[in-house]
N, C-alpha and C positions, 0 to 999 in steps of 0.2 A: 279457876284452872287456867293455866297458860300453856299454849301449845304452838307447835310449828306445823304448818300444813304445806304440802307440796302438791303441785298439779303438773302432770306431764302428758303430752299427747300430740297428735297431729293438729296443726292449726285449724281452727274453725271459727265461724262467727259466733260470738256470745259466750266464750269460755269464762271470761272474768265476770260477766253478768250472771251466768248460771251459778257459779260458785258463791259470789257475793249475795245473791238472792237466797240461796240455801242457808248460808251463814246467818243472814238476817232473820230468816224464818225460825232458826234454832236459837235466836237471841245470842249469837256469838259475835263479839266485836272484833273487827280487823284493826290491829294496832299498827302494823307496818306491812307493806306489800311491795314486791318486786316481781316483774315479769319480763320475759324476753322471747324473741322469736329468732330461731336459727335454722335456715334451710327448711322452712315449713314445720319445724318442731317447736311447739309451744312449751315453755316452762314458767312456772310461777311458784314463788315461795312467799308465805305470809306468816306473820306472827298474829296470834289471836288469843282472846281471853273471854271467859264467861263464868257465871256463878255455878259452882258445883252442885248447889242445892236445887237448881232448876234443870240441869242436864249433866248426866254422868259421862265420863270419858268414853266408855264402851258404846253408849248410844250415839254420841257424836261421831265416833269412828264408823259405826255401821251405816249411819245415814250418809256420810260423806263418801264412803266407798261405794254405796249404792248409786249415788249420783254419778260417780266416776264410771261405773259400769254402764249406766244408761246413756252416758255421753261419750263413750269410747275414750275415756281418759283414765289415767292412773292417779288417784288421789290418796295420799298417805298423810297420816297425822301422828305426831309424836308429842309426848309431854315435854314442855320446855326444859324441865330439870334433866330429863334423859338426854335431850339434844345437847344441852350445855355440857353434861358429863362426857359425852362422846367427843365433843370438840376439844376437850382438854387432853385427851389421850394422845 
């Protein structure tokens, strides 16, 4: 599975570490990552991939959204194919 993950929220120490640690725990590989900070607003976008046989999309989504709620962040995940199709419109 290939996916795009976005993280948005007020800047705080350890956002990248929290997200990266959860992805590692889920055995999700970060393929590419970009992050920026604008007026104390943190944004991160990353491309990730993992083996569908080990983790289904719905489970990954639930776990990342739970991390976002616990960290006062908005974490969203989209299948890469859906993201690519939207970009073509």
